Backbone as ProteinMPNN parsed JSONL, in Angstrom:
{"seq_chain_A": "METPAAGPTFRDATDADVDVLVALIESAYRGDSSRAGWTTEADILQGRRTDPEGVLEVIKSPDSRLLAVEQDGRIVACCQLEHRGDHAYFGMFAVSPTLQGAGLGKTVMAEAERRVRETWGVTEMHMTVISVRDDLIAWYERRGYRRTGKMSPFPYGDERFGIPQRDDLQFELLVKKLG", "coords_chain_A": {"N_chain_A": [[0.84, -1.179, 0.0], [0.535, 2.208, -0.843], [2.049, 5.031, 0.72], [0.736, 8.101, 1.402], [2.401, 11.124, 0.626], [1.948, 13.936, 0.765], [-0.976, 15.854, 1.61], [-4.086, 15.547, -0.23], [-4.947, 17.495, -3.169], [-7.571, 19.448, -4.56], [-9.397, 19.971, -7.549], [-11.302, 21.264, -10.335], [-11.961, 19.006, -12.912], [-10.595, 18.884, -16.249], [-10.853, 18.901, -19.882], [-8.441, 17.792, -20.653], [-7.935, 15.89, -18.759], [-9.469, 13.662, -19.208], [-8.761, 11.006, -20.278], [-7.088, 9.982, -18.25], [-8.862, 10.018, -16.096], [-10.875, 8.211, -16.946], [-9.364, 5.856, -16.985], [-8.71, 5.686, -14.248], [-11.283, 5.379, -13.034], [-12.126, 2.986, -14.251], [-10.121, 1.298, -13.229], [-10.755, 1.19, -10.549], [-13.129, -0.193, -10.384], [-13.442, -2.304, -12.262], [-12.303, -5.394, -13.722], [-9.132, -7.171, -13.156], [-7.32, -5.383, -11.912], [-8.902, -3.903, -10.23], [-9.367, -5.542, -8.104], [-7.41, -5.137, -6.245], [-8.302, -3.229, -4.569], [-11.164, -2.571, -2.391], [-13.506, -1.8, -3.589], [-14.247, -3.078, -5.879], [-16.253, -4.155, -8.656], [-16.018, -6.34, -10.113], [-16.971, -8.968, -9.898], [-19.702, -8.787, -10.255], [-20.207, -7.232, -12.453], [-19.037, -6.984, -15.766], [-17.072, -5.729, -18.537], [-17.131, -2.243, -19.467], [-17.022, 0.583, -17.167], [-17.285, 3.256, -17.54], [-16.842, 5.766, -20.117], [-14.828, 7.806, -22.373], [-16.586, 9.73, -23.502], [-18.715, 9.848, -21.675], [-17.429, 10.827, -19.378], [-16.474, 13.285, -20.297], [-18.889, 14.552, -20.813], [-19.862, 15.038, -18.213], [-17.893, 16.814, -17.306], [-18.34, 18.976, -19.035], [-20.995, 19.74, -18.564], [-23.197, 22.307, -17.468], [-24.422, 22.223, -14.943], [-22.941, 20.545, -13.46], [-19.944, 19.194, -11.997], [-16.743, 17.725, -12.233], [-14.785, 16.542, -9.874], [-11.385, 16.478, -9.522], [-8.897, 14.745, -7.823], [-5.766, 15.24, -6.637], [-2.559, 13.895, -5.863], [0.788, 13.94, -5.037], [1.317, 14.882, -7.618], [-0.302, 13.408, -9.359], [-3.515, 12.24, -10.559], [-5.556, 10.746, -8.245], [-8.041, 10.201, -7.296], [-11.583, 10.786, -7.815], [-14.737, 12.495, -8.219], [-18.138, 13.021, -9.173], [-20.136, 15.887, -9.009], [-23.342, 17.082, -8.976], [-25.673, 19.628, -9.464], [-28.927, 19.582, -8.434], [-31.406, 21.157, -8.073], [-32.782, 21.37, -4.939], [-30.977, 19.638, -3.88], [-27.796, 17.905, -4.137], [-26.203, 15.673, -6.419], [-24.128, 12.887, -6.016], [-21.665, 11.187, -7.674], [-19.827, 8.94, -9.895], [-17.636, 8.216, -8.329], [-14.395, 7.468, -7.48], [-11.509, 5.892, -6.188], [-8.08, 5.382, -6.364], [-7.148, 1.976, -6.537], [-4.854, 1.102, -5.088], [-4.664, 2.924, -3.089], [-6.889, 2.702, -1.552], [-8.651, 2.313, 1.536], [-7.09, 3.847, 3.155], [-8.141, 6.18, 4.058], [-8.515, 8.186, 2.188], [-10.869, 8.239, 0.618], [-12.846, 9.021, 2.505], [-11.934, 11.625, 3.017], [-12.279, 12.806, 0.489], [-15.075, 12.619, 0.201], [-15.946, 14.268, 2.326], [-14.928, 16.757, 1.503], [-16.346, 17.054, -0.904], [-18.978, 17.239, 0.071], [-18.759, 19.593, 1.571], [-18.195, 21.426, -0.477], [-20.562, 21.385, -2.115], [-22.452, 22.373, -0.359], [-21.424, 24.961, 0.14], [-21.147, 26.051, -2.492], [-23.603, 25.648, -3.878], [-25.533, 25.809, -1.936], [-27.073, 23.68, -1.06], [-28.94, 21.266, 0.914], [-28.929, 18.573, 1.07], [-27.335, 15.524, 0.069], [-27.456, 13.26, -2.565], [-27.185, 9.895, -3.769], [-26.788, 7.019, -5.891], [-26.54, 3.542, -5.445], [-25.505, 0.295, -6.369], [-27.716, -2.108, -5.315], [-26.96, -4.607, -4.261], [-24.47, -4.264, -3.231], [-23.5, -4.561, -0.424], [-21.28, -4.089, 1.319], [-20.25, -1.661, 0.405], [-22.483, 0.023, 0.688], [-22.737, -0.071, 3.48], [-20.381, 1.26, 4.17], [-20.966, 3.846, 3.229], [-23.129, 4.369, 4.897], [-21.831, 4.587, 7.351], [-20.72, 7.036, 6.94], [-22.822, 8.698, 7.245], [-24.92, 8.512, 5.411], [-28.205, 7.438, 4.468], [-30.213, 4.573, 3.798], [-32.883, 4.55, 1.5], [-34.668, 2.816, 0.425], [-35.78, 3.3, -1.995], [-35.815, 2.272, -5.222], [-34.239, 2.034, -8.439], [-34.242, 0.886, -11.809], [-31.607, -1.247, -13.059], [-29.692, -0.557, -15.969], [-30.071, -2.893, -17.9], [-28.77, -4.452, -20.812], [-27.622, -2.198, -21.845], [-24.562, -1.671, -22.673], [-22.855, 0.374, -22.015], [-22.875, 0.685, -19.333], [-21.768, -1.557, -18.357], [-21.509, -5.183, -18.276], [-23.777, -7.149, -16.948], [-23.381, -9.728, -14.487], [-25.242, -11.049, -13.142], [-28.8, -11.33, -12.456], [-30.207, -9.671, -10.739], [-29.744, -6.98, -10.302], [-30.083, -3.634, -9.195], [-30.503, -0.104, -8.572], [-30.137, 1.639, -5.496], [-31.371, 4.475, -3.836], [-29.465, 6.571, -1.835], [-29.338, 8.895, 0.844], [-28.119, 11.874, 2.368], [-28.415, 14.232, 4.934], [-27.113, 17.437, 4.928], [-25.095, 19.262, 7.144]], "CA_chain_A": [[0.0, 0.0, 0.0], [1.32, 3.436, -0.927], [1.877, 5.988, 1.799], [0.661, 9.434, 0.812], [3.423, 12.045, 1.12], [1.284, 15.179, 1.122], [-2.428, 15.753, 1.511], [-4.608, 15.697, -1.584], [-5.457, 18.778, -3.627], [-8.817, 19.289, -5.296], [-9.638, 20.934, -8.621], [-12.25, 20.81, -11.346], [-11.329, 18.296, -14.029], [-10.668, 19.535, -17.562], [-10.825, 17.982, -21.03], [-7.128, 17.134, -20.706], [-7.909, 14.827, -17.743], [-10.447, 12.613, -19.526], [-8.199, 9.651, -20.387], [-6.607, 9.573, -16.926], [-10.039, 9.766, -15.258], [-11.494, 6.955, -17.392], [-8.496, 4.766, -16.507], [-8.879, 5.605, -12.796], [-12.612, 4.823, -12.731], [-12.102, 1.571, -14.647], [-9.239, 0.536, -12.334], [-11.373, 1.067, -9.229], [-14.344, -1.006, -10.4], [-13.506, -3.389, -13.237], [-11.121, -6.178, -14.069], [-8.251, -7.647, -12.09], [-6.692, -4.286, -11.161], [-9.842, -3.431, -9.212], [-9.355, -6.458, -6.955], [-6.448, -4.625, -5.266], [-9.097, -2.418, -3.642], [-12.384, -3.279, -1.963], [-14.69, -1.288, -4.288], [-14.409, -3.779, -7.151], [-17.53, -4.724, -9.102], [-15.621, -7.323, -11.123], [-17.753, -10.202, -9.8], [-21.105, -8.584, -10.637], [-20.278, -6.551, -13.747], [-17.844, -6.956, -16.593], [-17.164, -4.644, -19.511], [-16.635, -0.959, -18.979], [-17.786, 1.326, -16.16], [-17.548, 4.552, -18.16], [-16.081, 5.966, -21.349], [-14.421, 9.211, -22.495], [-17.745, 10.591, -23.785], [-19.456, 10.022, -20.431], [-16.641, 11.674, -18.485], [-16.46, 14.623, -20.895], [-20.234, 15.105, -20.63], [-19.925, 15.556, -16.84], [-16.998, 17.978, -17.25], [-18.917, 20.072, -19.825], [-22.344, 20.099, -18.129], [-23.201, 23.514, -16.641], [-24.913, 21.938, -13.587], [-22.151, 19.447, -12.931], [-18.486, 19.333, -12.029], [-16.036, 16.493, -11.918], [-13.7, 16.928, -8.982], [-10.179, 15.659, -9.65], [-8.132, 14.777, -6.577], [-4.372, 14.961, -6.971], [-1.59, 13.656, -4.802], [2.108, 13.709, -5.63], [1.311, 15.217, -9.033], [-1.146, 12.583, -10.232], [-4.919, 12.115, -10.141], [-5.708, 9.499, -7.486], [-9.453, 10.007, -6.964], [-12.472, 11.735, -8.469], [-16.172, 12.325, -7.999], [-19.04, 13.912, -9.885], [-21.088, 16.632, -8.197], [-24.327, 17.667, -9.888], [-26.688, 20.434, -8.786], [-30.277, 19.171, -8.827], [-32.392, 21.899, -7.275], [-32.529, 21.478, -3.493], [-29.95, 18.681, -3.454], [-26.715, 17.614, -5.083], [-25.998, 14.256, -6.689], [-22.737, 12.457, -5.895], [-21.485, 10.004, -8.519], [-18.523, 8.704, -10.525], [-16.668, 8.253, -7.234], [-13.359, 6.451, -7.626], [-10.234, 6.075, -5.506], [-7.095, 4.434, -6.88], [-7.197, 0.761, -5.706], [-3.706, 0.96, -4.184], [-4.8, 3.897, -2.003], [-8.122, 2.455, -0.81], [-8.482, 1.848, 2.904], [-6.174, 4.736, 3.875], [-8.853, 7.385, 4.475], [-8.667, 9.162, 1.113], [-12.284, 8.31, 0.244], [-13.518, 9.852, 3.517], [-11.497, 13.002, 2.787], [-12.919, 13.266, -0.742], [-16.505, 12.807, 0.472], [-16.121, 15.444, 3.188], [-14.694, 17.937, 0.669], [-17.473, 17.141, -1.838], [-20.142, 17.729, 0.823], [-18.49, 20.99, 1.897], [-18.303, 22.228, -1.702], [-21.939, 21.55, -2.599], [-23.119, 23.277, 0.593], [-20.935, 26.326, -0.083], [-21.341, 26.519, -3.867], [-24.994, 25.607, -4.32], [-26.434, 26.006, -0.804], [-27.993, 22.538, -0.91], [-28.977, 20.695, 2.262], [-28.883, 17.11, 0.979], [-26.559, 14.873, -0.989], [-28.076, 12.014, -3.008], [-26.377, 9.026, -4.619], [-27.373, 5.698, -6.11], [-25.567, 2.467, -5.293], [-26.068, -1.016, -6.718], [-28.291, -2.553, -4.038], [-26.314, -5.815, -3.719], [-23.147, -3.883, -2.726], [-23.699, -4.351, 1.017], [-20.083, -3.524, 1.944], [-20.166, -0.263, -0.002], [-23.592, 0.734, 1.336], [-22.375, 0.053, 4.901], [-19.36, 2.312, 4.251], [-21.672, 5.126, 3.098], [-23.935, 4.564, 6.112], [-20.912, 5.086, 8.386], [-20.462, 8.447, 6.618], [-24.044, 9.467, 7.488], [-25.949, 8.307, 4.384], [-29.206, 6.452, 4.875], [-30.922, 3.867, 2.731], [-34.262, 5.035, 1.368], [-35.536, 1.766, -0.105], [-36.238, 3.706, -3.333], [-35.007, 1.565, -6.206], [-34.397, 2.321, -9.86], [-33.75, -0.29, -12.534], [-30.282, -1.269, -13.681], [-29.896, -0.509, -17.426], [-29.698, -4.128, -18.592], [-28.753, -4.341, -22.259], [-26.853, -1.025, -22.244], [-23.199, -2.046, -22.288], [-22.115, 1.533, -21.494], [-22.869, 0.559, -17.876], [-21.183, -2.839, -17.998], [-22.208, -6.409, -18.659], [-24.148, -7.772, -15.674], [-23.097, -11.138, -14.287], [-26.387, -11.585, -12.392], [-30.032, -10.712, -12.963], [-30.959, -9.002, -9.662], [-29.127, -5.686, -10.021], [-30.852, -2.392, -9.249], [-29.869, 0.976, -7.821], [-30.88, 2.179, -4.363], [-31.077, 5.872, -3.511], [-28.979, 6.89, -0.493], [-29.462, 10.328, 1.078], [-27.527, 12.42, 3.589], [-28.688, 15.645, 5.26], [-25.847, 18.149, 5.12], [-25.206, 20.153, 8.294]], "C_chain_A": [[0.887, 1.245, 0.0], [1.047, 4.326, 0.279], [1.846, 7.379, 1.192], [1.678, 10.374, 1.453], [2.789, 13.349, 1.593], [-0.22, 14.978, 0.979], [-2.895, 15.986, 0.085], [-4.991, 17.149, -1.887], [-6.651, 18.513, -4.535], [-8.934, 20.368, -6.359], [-10.693, 20.371, -9.557], [-11.476, 20.152, -12.481], [-11.513, 19.093, -15.317], [-10.649, 18.459, -18.653], [-9.535, 17.166, -21.054], [-7.034, 15.957, -19.734], [-8.722, 13.589, -18.128], [-9.842, 11.211, -19.532], [-7.715, 9.12, -19.039], [-7.783, 9.224, -16.02], [-10.741, 8.469, -15.648], [-10.677, 5.773, -16.861], [-8.632, 4.584, -14.992], [-10.197, 4.931, -12.433], [-12.655, 3.339, -13.08], [-11.271, 0.746, -13.654], [-9.863, 0.303, -10.971], [-12.527, 0.071, -9.216], [-14.3, -2.259, -11.261], [-12.178, -4.118, -13.374], [-10.243, -6.505, -12.877], [-7.621, -6.529, -11.283], [-7.591, -3.819, -10.026], [-9.829, -4.312, -7.962], [-8.32, -6.058, -5.897], [-7.144, -3.762, -4.221], [-10.361, -3.164, -3.279], [-13.632, -2.791, -2.695], [-14.987, -2.029, -5.589], [-15.844, -4.241, -7.402], [-17.271, -5.88, -10.059], [-16.467, -8.603, -11.082], [-19.211, -10.03, -10.226], [-21.269, -7.918, -11.997], [-18.951, -6.68, -14.472], [-18.03, -5.857, -17.633], [-16.726, -3.344, -18.867], [-17.57, -0.313, -17.968], [-18.162, 2.686, -16.717], [-16.748, 4.642, -19.447], [-15.735, 7.453, -21.456], [-15.599, 10.164, -22.725], [-18.532, 10.879, -22.51], [-18.747, 10.947, -19.458], [-16.646, 13.115, -19.0], [-17.812, 15.317, -20.711], [-20.376, 15.72, -19.23], [-19.078, 16.817, -16.715], [-17.652, 19.192, -17.917], [-20.278, 20.555, -19.311], [-22.327, 21.308, -17.198], [-23.64, 23.258, -15.189], [-24.058, 20.914, -12.855], [-20.687, 19.838, -12.883], [-17.906, 17.973, -11.673], [-14.809, 16.922, -11.126], [-12.546, 15.946, -9.154], [-9.368, 15.847, -8.372], [-6.71, 14.336, -6.899], [-3.535, 14.768, -5.717], [-0.265, 13.334, -5.481], [2.089, 13.887, -7.148], [0.486, 14.324, -9.938], [-2.561, 12.484, -9.676], [-5.103, 10.743, -9.497], [-7.151, 9.216, -7.086], [-10.272, 11.039, -7.732], [-13.899, 11.498, -8.004], [-16.929, 13.384, -8.79], [-19.946, 14.586, -8.862], [-22.038, 17.322, -9.161], [-25.391, 18.389, -9.086], [-28.063, 20.053, -9.325], [-31.297, 19.863, -7.925], [-31.987, 21.987, -5.817], [-31.485, 20.481, -2.989], [-28.862, 18.559, -4.527], [-26.63, 16.103, -5.243], [-24.503, 13.972, -6.688], [-22.57, 11.18, -6.709], [-20.065, 9.902, -9.037], [-17.381, 8.755, -9.505], [-15.666, 7.123, -7.421], [-12.122, 6.871, -6.848], [-9.299, 5.003, -6.054], [-7.045, 3.195, -5.973], [-6.04, 0.635, -4.713], [-3.765, 1.939, -3.014], [-6.062, 3.676, -1.169], [-7.806, 1.92, 0.583], [-7.577, 2.74, 3.735], [-6.833, 6.054, 4.279], [-9.066, 8.424, 3.393], [-10.135, 9.326, 0.706], [-13.086, 9.174, 1.206], [-13.204, 11.328, 3.305], [-12.192, 13.59, 1.566], [-14.396, 13.531, -0.498], [-16.754, 14.064, 1.293], [-15.934, 16.735, 2.38], [-15.844, 18.132, -0.318], [-18.701, 17.724, -1.139], [-19.967, 19.206, 1.171], [-18.703, 21.879, 0.665], [-19.739, 22.421, -2.158], [-22.751, 22.438, -1.66], [-22.728, 24.722, 0.3], [-21.299, 26.869, -1.455], [-22.813, 26.641, -4.232], [-25.996, 25.801, -3.187], [-27.42, 24.87, -0.586], [-27.884, 21.947, 0.496], [-28.951, 19.172, 2.262], [-27.965, 16.675, -0.15], [-27.271, 13.558, -1.292], [-27.052, 11.207, -3.802], [-27.16, 7.742, -4.856], [-26.244, 4.676, -6.084], [-26.241, 1.169, -5.707], [-26.457, -1.72, -5.42], [-27.641, -3.803, -3.449], [-24.934, -5.51, -3.141], [-23.213, -3.55, -1.23], [-22.503, -3.697, 1.704], [-19.96, -2.034, 1.645], [-21.267, 0.564, 0.666], [-23.288, 0.933, 2.827], [-21.334, 1.15, 5.102], [-20.015, 3.689, 4.164], [-22.524, 5.404, 4.339], [-23.062, 5.076, 7.261], [-20.537, 6.55, 8.152], [-21.729, 9.288, 6.763], [-25.13, 9.341, 6.439], [-26.953, 7.285, 4.886], [-29.875, 5.837, 3.65], [-32.352, 4.376, 2.687], [-35.217, 3.917, 0.953], [-36.082, 2.108, -1.485], [-35.282, 3.122, -4.364], [-35.272, 2.099, -7.611], [-33.74, 1.175, -10.62], [-32.324, -0.128, -13.031], [-30.5, -1.301, -15.193], [-29.391, -1.771, -18.141], [-29.754, -3.906, -20.095], [-28.011, -3.119, -22.763], [-25.42, -1.223, -21.766], [-22.339, -0.866, -21.846], [-21.997, 1.444, -19.966], [-22.293, -0.773, -17.415], [-22.056, -3.992, -18.443], [-22.522, -7.179, -17.381], [-23.863, -9.268, -15.647], [-24.186, -11.803, -13.456], [-27.618, -10.774, -12.768], [-30.817, -9.931, -11.908], [-30.408, -7.617, -9.331], [-30.135, -4.549, -10.15], [-30.12, -1.364, -8.405], [-30.755, 1.393, -6.659], [-30.414, 3.604, -4.11], [-30.641, 5.97, -2.05], [-28.998, 8.416, -0.351], [-28.77, 10.708, 2.373], [-27.931, 13.867, 3.737], [-27.34, 16.297, 5.545], [-26.038, 19.203, 6.195], [-25.123, 21.614, 7.937]], "O_chain_A": [[1.863, 1.325, 0.746], [-0.072, 4.36, 0.791], [2.803, 7.8, 0.543], [1.803, 10.418, 2.677], [3.065, 13.81, 2.7], [-0.676, 14.05, 0.311], [-2.166, 16.565, -0.72], [-5.315, 17.924, -0.987], [-6.724, 17.476, -5.194], [-8.616, 21.532, -6.115], [-10.949, 19.167, -9.576], [-10.465, 20.677, -12.947], [-12.457, 19.871, -15.456], [-10.456, 17.275, -18.378], [-9.539, 15.994, -21.428], [-6.146, 15.115, -19.871], [-8.661, 12.573, -17.436], [-10.358, 10.316, -18.862], [-7.909, 7.946, -18.724], [-7.721, 8.256, -15.263], [-11.159, 7.706, -14.777], [-11.24, 4.805, -16.349], [-8.664, 3.454, -14.506], [-10.221, 4.013, -11.613], [-13.159, 2.528, -12.302], [-11.66, -0.361, -13.28], [-9.538, -0.678, -10.302], [-12.873, -0.459, -8.16], [-15.058, -3.195, -11.01], [-11.101, -3.556, -13.175], [-10.562, -6.165, -11.738], [-7.402, -6.692, -10.082], [-7.104, -3.388, -8.98], [-10.236, -3.874, -6.886], [-8.345, -6.576, -4.781], [-6.633, -3.586, -3.115], [-10.613, -4.257, -3.787], [-14.72, -3.314, -2.452], [-15.894, -1.64, -6.324], [-16.55, -4.658, -6.484], [-18.186, -6.35, -10.736], [-16.659, -9.251, -12.111], [-19.886, -11.015, -10.525], [-22.324, -8.018, -12.623], [-17.884, -6.512, -13.883], [-19.03, -5.139, -17.612], [-16.036, -3.343, -17.848], [-18.76, -0.623, -17.918], [-19.23, 3.215, -16.409], [-16.054, 3.696, -19.82], [-16.284, 8.271, -20.717], [-15.607, 11.278, -22.201], [-18.966, 12.009, -22.283], [-19.385, 11.76, -18.789], [-16.805, 14.054, -18.22], [-17.869, 16.525, -20.48], [-20.947, 16.8, -19.083], [-19.5, 17.786, -16.085], [-17.531, 20.312, -17.419], [-20.67, 21.684, -19.604], [-21.544, 21.349, -16.249], [-23.258, 24.015, -14.297], [-24.407, 20.47, -11.762], [-20.24, 20.704, -13.634], [-18.493, 17.192, -10.924], [-13.913, 17.583, -11.651], [-12.705, 14.741, -8.959], [-9.179, 16.969, -7.902], [-6.475, 13.221, -7.366], [-3.767, 15.382, -4.676], [-0.224, 12.529, -6.411], [2.752, 13.149, -7.877], [0.555, 14.456, -11.16], [-2.777, 12.627, -8.473], [-4.842, 9.713, -10.117], [-7.462, 8.13, -6.597], [-9.74, 12.029, -8.234], [-14.227, 10.44, -7.467], [-16.431, 14.482, -9.039], [-20.464, 13.933, -7.956], [-21.61, 18.053, -10.054], [-25.948, 17.834, -8.139], [-28.331, 20.184, -10.52], [-31.963, 19.218, -7.115], [-30.973, 22.601, -5.486], [-31.148, 20.479, -1.805], [-29.002, 19.043, -5.65], [-26.944, 15.349, -4.322], [-23.714, 14.711, -7.277], [-23.263, 10.193, -6.458], [-19.201, 10.692, -8.658], [-16.301, 9.272, -9.789], [-16.048, 5.956, -7.512], [-11.735, 8.039, -6.846], [-9.691, 3.844, -6.19], [-6.913, 3.34, -4.758], [-6.227, 0.115, -3.613], [-3.004, 1.806, -2.055], [-6.284, 4.383, -0.186], [-6.841, 1.185, 0.785], [-7.314, 2.436, 4.899], [-6.159, 6.951, 4.787], [-9.72, 9.439, 3.633], [-10.587, 10.448, 0.476], [-13.917, 9.973, 0.775], [-14.088, 12.18, 3.4], [-12.642, 14.735, 1.595], [-14.922, 14.553, -0.938], [-17.664, 14.836, 0.994], [-16.69, 17.692, 2.55], [-16.271, 19.264, -0.544], [-19.381, 18.593, -1.684], [-20.917, 19.983, 1.078], [-19.313, 22.945, 0.754], [-20.105, 23.528, -2.554], [-23.634, 23.171, -2.105], [-23.586, 25.602, 0.221], [-21.715, 28.021, -1.574], [-23.224, 27.634, -4.832], [-27.191, 25.943, -3.445], [-28.482, 25.07, 0.004], [-26.871, 22.108, 1.175], [-28.951, 18.548, 3.322], [-27.832, 17.349, -1.172], [-27.645, 12.827, -0.375], [-26.159, 11.774, -4.431], [-28.083, 7.42, -4.108], [-25.157, 4.901, -6.615], [-27.423, 0.967, -5.427], [-25.623, -1.906, -4.533], [-27.759, -4.04, -2.247], [-24.285, -6.412, -2.61], [-23.007, -2.404, -0.828], [-22.681, -2.846, 2.575], [-19.609, -1.242, 2.52], [-21.015, 1.668, 1.151], [-23.559, 2.003, 3.371], [-21.39, 1.889, 6.086], [-19.672, 4.594, 4.925], [-22.625, 6.549, 4.779], [-23.506, 5.907, 8.054], [-20.085, 7.227, 9.075], [-21.715, 10.475, 6.436], [-26.168, 9.994, 6.552], [-26.602, 6.375, 5.637], [-30.072, 6.486, 2.623], [-32.962, 4.608, 3.731], [-36.431, 4.047, 1.108], [-36.777, 1.291, -2.089], [-34.093, 3.438, -4.376], [-36.372, 2.551, -7.927], [-32.79, 0.565, -10.13], [-31.888, 0.97, -13.376], [-31.399, -1.999, -15.664], [-28.413, -1.724, -18.888], [-30.668, -3.253, -20.599], [-27.782, -2.99, -23.966], [-25.102, -0.975, -20.603], [-21.226, -1.06, -21.359], [-21.112, 2.065, -19.377], [-22.323, -1.088, -16.226], [-23.177, -3.81, -18.917], [-21.632, -7.793, -16.793], [-24.069, -9.978, -16.631], [-24.075, -12.978, -13.104], [-27.511, -9.68, -13.323], [-31.968, -9.564, -12.145], [-30.581, -7.13, -8.214], [-30.932, -4.507, -11.087], [-29.231, -1.703, -7.624], [-31.974, 1.492, -6.804], [-29.22, 3.902, -4.161], [-31.344, 5.517, -1.146], [-28.71, 9.139, -1.305], [-28.821, 9.969, 3.356], [-27.814, 14.65, 2.795], [-26.532, 15.77, 6.308], [-27.015, 19.951, 6.173], [-25.203, 22.47, 8.818]]}, "name": "protein", "num_of_chains": 1, "seq": "METPAAGPTFRDATDADVDVLVALIESAYRGDSSRAGWTTEADILQGRRTDPEGVLEVIKSPDSRLLAVEQDGRIVACCQLEHRGDHAYFGMFAVSPTLQGAGLGKTVMAEAERRVRETWGVTEMHMTVISVRDDLIAWYERRGYRRTGKMSPFPYGDERFGIPQRDDLQFELLVKKLG"}
């Protein structure tokens, strides 16, 4: 496991970051590289997690920003923040597999929550998580998110979201009140 030398820095991602961000997101969730961390979806989904077009769309959207997290001169984490009226949506969250478990994810979430409160004045953060990811949902619950029981269908047949390895996948909405 790598030991971080200096604390992370945060900035809005740009077009020039797209390829690095796609590689980071893929490494955190898909294939053998993802097994180095605990956020892997390799056993439930194969194929890709995102693509350059999807990442660029988030960067370009006026209501959205993609936060790039740098450490030692390289991007090691990212997350999408989208303004949706009275709340913000948190997505595209990825931490480099070799840095998972060292507290970086907690730091990124806290900064994301601070930014949406300050920038957009929202009082809630929303996210969707694949409902069978009990370990991940438990991690979010420890950060103050609560399960709502509100489900939305997984986009079966749309390979932009991966190739499901089981037929019971759906997304659950998690919500956190921001102080």
